[in-house]
N, C-alpha and C positions, 0 to 999 in steps of 0.2 A: 315344489310349489313355494318358491321364495320370491318375495317382492316387497316394495316399500310404498306406502300410501302417504300422500301429503295433502295439506290444505292451508291456504293463506287467507288472512283477513286483511283488508286495507283501510287506511285512515280516511281516504277520500277517493275520488274517481280515478286518480292517477295510479297506474299499475306499479309505480315505483314506491308507493307509500305503504309497504307491508308493515303491519303493526302486530301481527301474531302469526305463528307458524306451528302447525302440528305435524308430526311425523310418526308413523307406525310401521315398525318392521315386522314382517311375517316370515317365519322360517318353518319349513315343512308343514305348511298349512295352518299354523297356529301363530297368534300374536306373541312375539318374542320380546319386543321392547317398544316403549313409547317415549316420545320427547315432545315437549311443548315450551315455546318461548314467547314472551311478550317482547316486542321490538320497538325501539324508538325510531319512528319513520322520519324524524327531522322535517316534518311537514304538518300542515294544519289538519284538523279533523272536521269532516262534514257531519252535520247533525244527522243526516240520513244514514250514514255509515254507523254512527254511534247507536242509532235506533235499531239497526240490524244486529250488530254483534255485541253491543254493550261495553266496548272498550273505550275509555276516555283518555284525554291527554294526561291526566294525573296518574293513571295506571301505568303509563309507559315512561313516565319521567324517571330518569336515572337508569333505565334499562339499556342494554347494549344496542348498538345500531346493527343493521344487517351485515355490514362489512366486518364488524367486530365478532359477529357470530359465525361467519362463514367457515372458519376453521373447524367448527363443531358440526356444521351442516353438511359440508362437502363430502366427508367420508361416508355419510349415510345414503348419498345419492349416486356417487361415482360407481359406474360399472353395474348398477342395479336395474331391475325392471321397476319403473316408478308408475304408480297409478294415482289418478285424481278424478273426482267427479266434476265434469266440465273442465277437462284438463287444459283446454285452450286458455282459460282464465289463469289457472295456477302456473302454467308454464310461462305465460307472458309476464306475470308478476315476478317470477324467478329471473327471467331474462332482463327485465327492466331494472331490477335491483342489482343484478350483476353488472349491467352496463353502467349504472349510476355510480358504482363503486370501482369501476375499471378492473373488474375481476374476470378471469377466463371462465368460459362455460365448462362444466364437467361433462364427461361422456356417459350417457345412459339412454336406454329406450323407455318409452312411456306409453301408457294406455289410458283410455277414458271410459269410466264406468257409466257415464251418462249416455254416450253413444252406443256402447255395448248393450246397456239396459234397454235403450230405445229399440234396438234391433231384436233383442231376445225376449222382451216382455211387451209385445205389441198390444196385449190386452189392457194395459194400463192407460189411463187417460192422460197421465203426466209422468215424466221420468225425472222429476226433481229428486234431490237426495232424500228429502223427508218422505216423499211418496214411495220410492222404492224401498226405503228403510222400513216403512210401515208395512209394505207388502210382505217383506221377509221377516217381520217381527223383530227388527233391529232397533234397540233403544237409541235415541238420538236427542242431544241437546243441540239443535240446529244453530249453525253459525258460531259454534265454539270450535276453534281450529283443531284441537285434538280430537274432539268427538266427531267432527266431520271426517277427519282422516281415518279414524277408527271405523266409521260407518262405510266409507269407501272401500276399505280393506275387507270388511265383512260382506259387502255386496259382491265384490269380485269373487270371493270364496263361494258364495251362494250360486253365482252364475256358472262357475266352474263345476260345482257339484251337480247342477241341473243336467249337464251333459257329460258328466264323469271325465272331465279333463283335469290333468295335473300340471299343464303348461299354459300359463296365461297368454303367451305369445301365439301358441297354437289355437287357442280359443278365439282370439281376435282375428287370426288369419282365416279360420274356417267361416267366420261370419263376415268376411269380405273387407277386413281392415288391415292396413299397413301400420305397424307400430310407429309412433313418433320417435324422433331421435334428437338429442341435444349433443353437441360435440364442440370441441374447441373451434371457434370461428363461425358457428352457425347452428341451425336447427332445421328439422323438417316436421310438419304436423302429423298428428294421428288422423289418417284419412282413409276413405273407402278405396279399395283396390280398383284401379282403372282396367277394365277388360279391353284387351286389344281386339279391334274389329278385324275380321278376316278380309283380306284384299280380294276383290273380285278379279277373276282371271281376265286378262286382256282379250278382247275379241279377236278371233282369228282373221287374218287378212284373206280376202278373196282372191288376191293376186297370186299367180303362180311364180314360184321362185325361178330366177333366171340362172 
């Protein structure tokens, strides 16, 4: 039961403006290590984003850029099962930051606890990170990158515990999802499995063979 949870915060609406990153490593079903960075996005901050996460331009002044941090981040993701809540957002931030720095994508598979929670916890009126965290009694300082990553990790562990699974990839497969993948040169999203429709047999010809 090993995986890595991540969460990004951004300075503005651009996915390339990462200003914080939290990473939580889970080994044998337990939190093993935590990492948190403030990042200089080299971009302007929108007031709306500041209101959400509380990170200001002065807080990232003098902090490393994403490119400068990548040598520390890449080993934590490469070859791992990576999980995020609303993974489509975090994976796009990662891709945009890598593209902006002309860096190669690492190889890993990823899951989304938002979509898994939506499928497995249909009794909840919402499946936002704070709502599912509250449902499971998980403490959360919402929109703090490390706390959000920690909550995503805890949610996946709770979902696996519900059905006594020890493999997150098996859990997502059973609930009809293909793991997302990032690899050198591209990516594929975390998506529902497409069921192949059975082809109807061709009608028999009424003609006699000659």
